[in-house]
N, C-alpha and C positions, 0 to 999 in steps of 0.2 A: 922480563917476565915478572908478574906480580908476586910478591912474597907473602901475601896475606893468606897463609895456609890455615892457621888456627882461627876458627870463626869467632871466638870470644876474645881475641887479642886486641880488638879495637882498630886493627888495620883496615884499610879500605883500598879498593882498586878502581881505577876508571875503566870504562868499557874497552878502551883501546889497549889498556894494560892487560885486561883479562883475555882478550881475543888474540891468540898466538898468530893469527893470519893477518891482523890489522896492520902490522908494521913489518911483515916478513919474518917475524921471529918464530922459531919452531921449538916446541918443548922437547928436550932431550929424551931419548928412549932408553937411557942407561938404567941399570938396576937401582942405583941410589935414588935417582929422581922418581922412578916408578914406586919404589917403596915409600918414599916420603908422601907421594900423592895418596897411596893406599892408606897410610896411617892417618892422613888428614881426613879422609872419608870416614874412617873408623872412629875418629874423634868426634865428628859431627853426629854419627849414629849414637855414640855414648852420651853426648849432651842431650840429644832428642829423647833417648830412652830415660835418662835421669829426670828430664822435665815431666815425662809421662808418669814416672813413679812418684814424683813430688806432688803433682797437682791432679792426676786423673787415675791413680792406681786402681785397677779392677773395673774401671769404667771403659766405655767404648772408645772415645776419641778426645784428645786434648784440645782445649781452646787456649792457646798460648798467650794471647794478649791480655785476656781477663784472668788467666791462671786458674782456670777451672775446666770443666769437661762437659761433653754432650753425650748422652746415651741414646741409642736408637730405639730402645724400649725402656720402660721404667726399670731402674736399677742396672740395666745394661748386661752385656754378655762378655765383657772384657775383650772387646774386639781387637784393640791395638796389641794387647798382651799376646793373644793367640796368633795374630798376624806376624808378630816380631820374633816368635820363638826360634824359628830356624835361622833367622839372621843373627840372633844372639849366639847360637851355636856355631855357625859358620865363621863369624868374625872373632871367635875365641873368647867371648865374655862368659866364662864358665860359671863364675859365682852368680852372675845375674840370671843365667839360664836356670841354675838350680833353684834360685829364689822363685822365679816364675813357675817352674815345674811344681814346687811345693804349694804355690798359690792355686794352681790348677787342681792339684790333688785334694786340697782341703776346702777350697772356697768356690770353685767354679760350678755354677748350675745353669742349666738351660731352661729351667722351669720359670719362664718369664711370660707375662701377658703382654699383649699389644702386637700388632702386625709388624713383621720384619721381613726384609728381602730374602727370599729363598736362595736366590743366586749368590748374593753377596756373602751370606753365611756359609754357603758351600765353598766358594773359592777362598774366602779369607779364614774363617774359623775352622771348618773341616779340613781344608787344605793345610792350614797351619798345624793342627793337631797331628795329622797323618805324616807330615814332613818331620815334625819333632820326633815322632815315634821312629821313623826311618833312620834318623840321625843318632838318636839316643837309646832307643830300644826299651824304654820304660813302658810297660803295658798300661799305665794310667792314661796315656794319650789315646790308646785304642779304646779303652773303656769310655772315655769322654766322647770320642768320635762316634761310637755306636749310639750313645744316648742322644747326641745331637742329630744323627742321621735318622734315627727312629722318629724323631719329632719332625724333621724335614719331610719325611715320607708322607706326612699328613697333608702336605701341599699338593700331592699328586691326585689328579682326577681319577676316581675309581672306574670311570667309563672309557676314558681315552688313554690314560697313563701319562698325560701331559701335566707337568707341574704348573700350578698357579704361581703368580709372581710373589705373593706374600703369604705368610703363615703365622699363626699365633702358636708359639712353641708350647704353650700350656694347654690351651683348649683345643687346638687342632683346627681352628677356623682357617679357611683358605679364601683368598680373594685376589683378583687382579687389581692393578692400579686403577684408580678412578678414571684417569685419562685414557686407559686402555680398554676399559669395560670388559668385553668377553674375550680379549686376545692375550695370549702369551707372547713373549719376545724371543726371537730366534737365538740371540747370543745367550740368553738366560737358560733356556731349556737345552741348548746344545753345548753347554759348558759345565756339566756336572759329571761327565763321563770319566775323566781321569781319577777323580776323587772317589766316586762310588765303586769303580772297578778295583782300585787299589784296596779299598776297605774290604771288599769281598775277598780279595786275595789274602789279606792278613788275618781275616776272621774265619775263612773257609765257609762263609755264608754267601751263597750266590745271589740272594734276593736283591742286594744293592746293585750289583752289576746288571741284573736283568731289568731293573727299572730304567737304568741309564741307557742300556742297549735298546730297550723298547722304544724310547724316545728317538734315538738315532735311526732305528729301523723305520719308524714312521716318516721321519724327515726325508731319508734317502729314497724311500719308496715313492715319494712325490717330488723328487728332485727336478727342477727345471732343466731344460735341455742345455742351457748355457752354464749350468752349475752355479748360478747366482740366485740365492734364495730370498724371497720376500721377508721383510723383518718381522711380520706378525702372522701368527697362526691361531685360529679360534680354538680355545682350550677344550671345547666340548664337541664341535663339529669336525675338527681336524682340517678345516679349510684355510688356505693361505689368505691373507688380506690383500690390500692393494699392492701394485707394483712399486715397491720402495726397497732399493738394494743399497747396502752400505758395508764397507769394511771398517767403518768408524763406529760411532755409537749405535748400539742395539744389534749389530751384526758381527762385529769383530771376532770375538773369541770362538764363535761357532766354527769358522774356517780354520782357526788355529788348532782347535781340537780334532778336526778331521785328520790333520797331519799327526798330531801328537798321540792320538789313539793308536795309530799305526806304529809309531816309535815306541810307545809304552810297552807293547807286548812283543817286541823283537822283530818288527817289520813283517809280520806274517798275515795280518788282516788286510788283504789287498783291497777290499772294497772301500776302506777308508782312504787308502792312498789314491785309488782311482777317483773317488769323489773329490779329494783335494786337488788332484791334477786338473779335473774338469773345472773346478772353481777358479784355479789360478789361470787357466786358459781364458775363462770368461772375464776375469779381472783384466788381463793383459789386452784382450780384444775389445772390451766394452766399457771399462772404467778408467783405464790409464790414460792420462793426458800429458802430452809433451809440448812444451813451448820452446822458443829459442833458448830460454834460460832455465826452465824448471821442468821437472817430472813430478806429477802428483796424481793422487787417486781421488777422482770425483765420486759422487754418489748419484744414483739413478732414481728418479721419481716419475712415475707415469711415462716411462720410456724417454724421459728427458734427462740428460746428464748435467748435473749441477757442478759448477766450477768452484768447489770448496773442498777442503780437506780437514778433517778432525785431527787434533793431536793424537787421539786414540788410534787413528789409522797409521801412525808412525811405527806401530809394531810390525807392519807388513814386511818391510825390508828384512827384518830379522827372521821372520817366518820363511820368506823366500830363500834366504841363505841356508836356514836349517833344513829345508826340504829339497835343496838343489842337488841334482845328480852331478857326478864328476864332469860330464860333458856340457852342462848347461851354463856356459860362460855368459851368455847373453842375459840370463836371469840374474846373475851376480852383478852385471853392469846396471841392470834396472834397479836392483836393490841399492847399489851404491848411489845412483842418481836420486833415488827417493830419500836416502839419508841426507844427501846434500840439501834437498829441499826442506826436510824437517829441521836441519840445523839452521837454515836461513830463516825459518819461521821464528826462531829465537833471535838471531842476530840482527834482523831488520826492525825490531821494535826498540823503543827508547830505553827500556830496561835491559834488553838482551834476553828476556824470557818470552816463551811462546804463548800466544793466546790459545784458548781451547779449540777454536775453529778459525781457519784462515780462508778468506776469499781470494780467488785469483782472477785477474783480468789481463789476459795476455801475459806479459812478463812481470806484471805488477802483483804484489801480494799485500794484503792488509787484513787486520783482525776483523772478523765478522761482528756486526753489531750485536751487543748483549752476550758476546763470547770473548770479551777482551781479558778475561781473568786467567790467572795461572794458579793451579792448585797442587803443585809439587808432583805433577804426573811423571810416570816412568818411561813411556813408550819410546821416546827418542833415544834415551841412553840404553834402553833394552836393545834396540837395533844396532846401536854403535858397538855394544858388547858382542853381538853375533857377527857383525862385519869384521871386528878386530880378530875374533877367534878364527875366522875363515881366511882372512887376507894378511893378518899381522901388519897392516898398514898403520903406522903410528898416528896418522891423522885422526883416526877414530878415538884414540886416547886424548889427543889434543882437543877434539870437539867435546868429549865428555868432561874433561878438566875445566874447560871454559864455562860450560853450563853449570858445573858444580860451584865454581867460584862466584858465578852470577847469582845463584840461589843463596849462597852464603851472604852475599852483599845485601840483597834486597828482602830476603825471607826470614832472616835470623831475628828471633826475639830474645834479647839477652837473658840468660838463665831460665828461659821458659820454652826453648825448642824452636820450631820453625813453623811459619804460617804461609799460606798462599796469599796472593795479592789480587786486588780487585780489577786493576787495569794495567796492562803491560806497557801502555804508552803514556802513563802519567808518572812524573817524577816530582817529589819522591812518591813511590807507590803506597797506597793504603792497604794495610793487611786485612785479610778476611777473617782472622781470628779462628783458624781451623787448621789442625795438623791431621790430615787423613792418615789412616793406618798404613796405606800403601807407601807412604814416604819411608817407613821403616822396613816394610816387607819387600818392596820392589825397587824404588828409585835408588836408595842407598846400597842395596844389595847388588844391583846391576853395575853401579859405579865402582863398588869394591871389586867385583869380579873383573871389570874392565882393566883394572890395574893389578890383577893377580895372575899367577901362573895357571896354565890349563888344568893342572892337577887339583886346583881348588874346587873344581866341579867338572867331572868327567861326563861330557854330554853324550857319550856312547852308552853310559850306564844309568843316567838319570834323565828324567823329563820334567821340565818346569811347568807347573800349572799356570793358568793365566794371571795368578797373583804372585808368580815367581817362587812358589813353594816347590822345591825339588822332591820328586817322588821316584823311587828306584824302578827301573824297568824290570819286568818279570815275564816268565813263560806263561802263556795263556792256558788256563785250565780248560779242559774239554767241555765242562758243564756251565760255562759262563753265560750261555744263551746268545 
């Protein structure tokens, strides 16, 4: 087994040394080994956070190669800081959390001009603030969350209640992406519900929940018979666009939130569970592909199933496990087969990192053209975490550890954090000079939880939003709409 645990030690590993299955070696599942892996992941988070503090403090995202930053709008909204708050807290970085909290208290403003993604701000910034409040209890997080959400509400169409894709937080201008024209995106409008509902709960102001519930009401009222929703809906006419269905990009978290709305409020809102069950049935019957070697999720366009799978869709096995009933053993087997495929999407490339999209031709898989990049995505290790929690099979820890070590090998920028790479089949890989905030919010958090006791996050009491921000479950108030 490779000993290069500390990413800045200068040690290196070959792919065969990193892969515990390459030579029959198995990573021990004893407490000392698990603790060492968890501390190694924690150390990588510490270095990534320190690099953000050093080169991009208060700005949106770090560019580690050039040691500067990129803001989504002029002057930024501290996106990485907000996205990392709960990870700081959960990993025990108390001083750093307090420092970030004081920055939020004294410096954070959302009075920024320029169009910014309504969805991304909801899941990353609002989700981060609400999770920080749930963990720490300081009302400053709720105050900032309310200010942000009042600005995000300006994105909502006053005639249909559907949010536009972008909003100017200062002027209130709303607009869809140029390439989408008059259409909103399924995953974006169907993934604000956990955040808005919890904000209503902690503020005792139902208007946020009613906006989010109104969107879901509209979607479910027009649900296709097979439970598989088109990716686009006209923001003003409320009509769905062409038949294009995906559990990857543009569709993913809508299905995730069907299940998680049911979980969030104590499993009493049966219409969300029913809608989720119909969608899973549609997935299994209409999108799941099994070859002699692989099980994967295709996407459907104009009734034709395309033999491709986004890395984003690697969240699905975790979702299936989270939603599985005790007698649904076949669903667990399907989830396990999907995780095996997602892991292979990593291990079959020259770097051992997954492309953003993989094409399948029978039993062969290869990166899709123009999707050969890897950007520190979390979905595969997210599902490994859920499969580990459900099965306690050490192979999921082995998979996660191998991916972690490979990221350290190829994505580390000495003293400046971590960067995605441009092509997973080019050695040595060229870095893309970008550390997405979800590296701190999701990827490292899921890896840390994979090597933690179940008590580190009680999944019966907390529900993770699609950016891995834990929000506590609560009893549904009668007037939530």
